[in-house]
N, C-alpha and C positions, 0 to 999 in steps of 0.2 A: 474717708469720712469727711463730710462737709462741715463747715464751721458753724452753721446755724444749729441751735439746739433742737434735738429731735422732737421734744415735746411741743415746742412752739410751732414747728412745721406740721405736725400731725393735728394740732388743735384747730386748724383751719380746714374743715372738711370740704375741700374744693372738688372732690370727686370720690368715687369708691376706692377702697383699699384693695389692691390687686395682689392676689395670691397665685402666681403663675404655676402651671404644671411643670414638671421636669421632663424634658424631651429625651427619648431613647431612640437609638438607631435600630435597624433590622436585627443586628446581633445582640441587642439588649444593652449595649454600652451607652453612656450618656452622650447625647448629641449636642455639643456646646453651640454649634452654629445655629441650629434650629431653636435652641433655648434662647440664644441672643436675639433672634428675630421675634420670638414670642414676647420677650420682655420689652424690647424696643417698641413693638406695635402697641403694647398695653400702655406704655408711658405716653406715646404719641396720641393715643386715643383719649387720654384724659385722666389716667389713674392719679390719685393723690400720693400714693406710696407703693413701693414694691416690697412684698413680704416673701422673700426667696427661701426655698427649701424648708417650708413649713408643712402643715398637714396636707394641703392640696398638692404641694410639691414633693410628696413622698419622702419626707425627711427620714422616716424609719428605714427606707430602702437604700439609702446612700452611704457609701463608705466615706470616711473623713476626707480622703483625697478628692472624691467626686463632689462632696459638699463644698469644699473650699474653692474648687474650680468653678462651680455654678454660682456661688456668691460673687466671686471675682467678675464673672461674665455679666451678672446682673448689675453690678456696680458700673461696669463699663457701658452697658446698654442704657442705664439710667442717665449717666453722664452728668450727675449733679442736678438734674432737673427736678427730681423727686427723691426723697430718702429711700434707702434700701435697708430693710430689717431682715435679719436672718434667724432661722430657728436654732434652738439649742435644747438638748434633752438627754434622756437616759439618766443614769446615776450621776451623782454630783461630780465625780472626777471626769467622766466623759462629757458632761454638760459644760464644764469649765474648758475642756479641750476644744469643743466645738465653738465656744464663745471666743476663744483666742484665735482660732482659725478664721472666724468671721471678721474679727478685728483686723487680722493680717490681710484679709481680702478686701478691706476697705468699707465694710458695712457701717451704717450709721447707728444701728441699734440691734437689739436681740429680742426675740419672742421666746421666752423660757417656757417650754412645754412640760407637762407632767413627768415626774420621774418614772423610770421603768418599773412596772410590775407591782412594786410594794405599795401597800396602803399605810401611809405614815401618819403619825399624830401631828398636831399643829406645830409643836415645838420643832420637830424634825423638818417639816416643810419649810418653816421660817428659816432655819439654819441653811437648808439646801439653797433657797433662792438668794439668801444673803451672800453665800459663798460664790454663786454665779455673778452677782452684782459686783463683788469685790475683785473678781478675776481680771476684769478689763475696764477700760474707760468708757465702754459703750453703755448707753441707757438701756434699761431692761423693762420689758412689758411681761408680766406674769400671766400665764394662761390657766384659767380655772376650768377644769373639766375632769370627768372620770375619777381618778384617784387623787386629784389635787383640788379639794374643795375647802374653802377657807371660812372661818368664822369672821364676823365683822372686826373682832379684836385683832385677829391675825392680819387682816388687810390694813388696819391702822398701823401695825408694826411694819408691814411691808412698805407702806407709804412713807414711813419715817426713815426708811433705809436709803442711804446715799446710792444713787444710781437707778433706783426702781421708780419708774415714772407712771405706771399704769397697770390696769387689770383688764384682761380680755376674758369675757365670760362665755364659756361654751357649755354651761350647765342648764341655763334657762329657768332658774328659780328666781322669779321676779321679787318675791317677798324678801329673799336673802339679799338680792342686789339692792333693794331699797334700803335695807338696814345697813349694808356695807357703805353705800353712798352717804347715808346720813351720819354714820359713825366717823368716817374719814373727814367729812365736811366739818363736823363738830370738833374734832380733835387734832387735825393736822393742817397747819396753815399752808396756803398756796394751792395750786391746781394739781389734781391727780386725774389722769385720763382713764376713761372707761370705754370698752369696745364690746359691741355685740359680736360674738364669735361663734354663734350657732351655725350649723350647716344651712346654706341658703338663707343668710341672715335677713335678707329683705322680707321674708315671710313673717318675721317677728319684730321688724324694726319699728313699726308703729307703737308697739307696746314699750320697747326700749326708749323710744323718743319721749314717751310720757314720763320716764324716769330721768330725763335729761341726758341720755346716752345718744350722741349723734354719730359716733364713729362705728363703722361696721365693716366686716370683711365681705367680699363679693366674689364668690367662685364663678358666678354667672358672667362676670366681667371677662373671664378668660376666653369665652367663646361667643358672647353676645354683648360686647361693650356698649353698643348703642342703646340696648334695652336697659342695661345696668345704669348708664348715665341718665337716661330719661327718668328712671325711677328715682335716682338720687336727686335730680333737679326738682322733681315733683315734691319729694319729701321736704327739701330745703325751703321751697316756696310756699308750702302749705296747700299744694294742688292735690287734695285728697281724692278728687275724681279720677285723675290719672293714676294715682297710686292704686286705687281700688280696681281700676280696669286692668292694670298690669298684674296685680295680685290674682284676680279672678281668671284672667285669660292666659297668663303665662306662668307666674310663680307657683300657684297652687298645683296646676298640672305637672309642673316640673318636680315639685317636692313629692307629689304622689308617685311619680315614676321613680324618683330616687329611692323611695322606700321599698321598691320591689326587689332590691338586691343589697346584700351586705357589701360595704365598701364602695357603693355607688356614689357617695359624696365626692370621691376622687375619680373612680373609673368612668362615671357618666360625664363628668366635666371634661375629662381627657377625650372621650368620644366626641363631645361637642366641639372641641378644638379641631379635631380631625375633620368633622363634618363641615366646618367652616373653612377648610382648605389648607390647614397647616398640619403636616404629618409629624406629630410629637410621639408617635409610637404607642405601645401598649403599657399598661401598668405592670409593675414588677410583683412577683409573689410576695406575700400571700394574698394580695388582691387579685381579682380576676376581671376579665373583660365583660361588659354587658352582653346580653344575648342579642342576636340579630334583630329580633322583634322589638326589643327595648330601644335599640339604636334607631330603628325606623320610627318608633313613637317619639323619640327625642327630636328627630328631624322635624316631625309634625308640630311639636310644641314650639320649637324655635321658629318655624315658619309662622305660626299663629302670633308669636310675640312680635315679630317684625311687621306683620299685618296690622297689629294694634298701633304701632308707631306710625304707619302710613295713614291710618284712619284719623290720627290725632293732628295731622298736618293741616 
């Protein structure tokens, strides 16, 4: 763990937030060497942070032992240049276990994902995340999506909790996000971080930017870092012309292709990494691989994206 506070390091959006895929070998086991290469290349390409073993990294498919090994390798590959945040999830007891494994592996923080299966009330959700935050010294970002959706009042209480530094939104309810941001700003002194965590977040980042949310996850960075970086620079500089060209010519076609299959938010990204020359293996069940035709379409979308960058030179 680095000495610089995670919140301060993340609050400067110097580049996209990198959510690496987890590499598997031909026999289906975790390929740590390829994973190390994937993470190192992302850091060297300009990622602002590494979020290891989260949604894109198939957290759900990893054993605790595999999880700890991957987080440790991500920390080694980042080598202190950017912070490493690790996923933590399932029920409270297991989430605490993963949090402690991440801390032992040297992570700088945690992304606390929704609890497994149950649809809990606000009081139970608050207790769940507070127990995760209390389990280690690692700062915690809470991930809102699916069965973990919070009222503004609950987010105020999360923001008041020692160790919880931010909220990642994977729901996409902008009215709710505006009310959350307003409530926290009114009632909790200091800064609280917000992240756009929707799949292919670039597609909705103009709307989130209007709410003051500048941090977002980028799965595209896994396989097309130059495109993700160009989009990020254009957003920061107010170059809306470039933003619109990339949205129209690359991101929208990619999102429409992603919608063609369940689980493609991970499987299509992994296919993209392989298309770009790094064999990270296939996804683990219950996810499935994209069809041959969809992979061909993906290659065409990526080619168009890079052509747009050439045109902009």
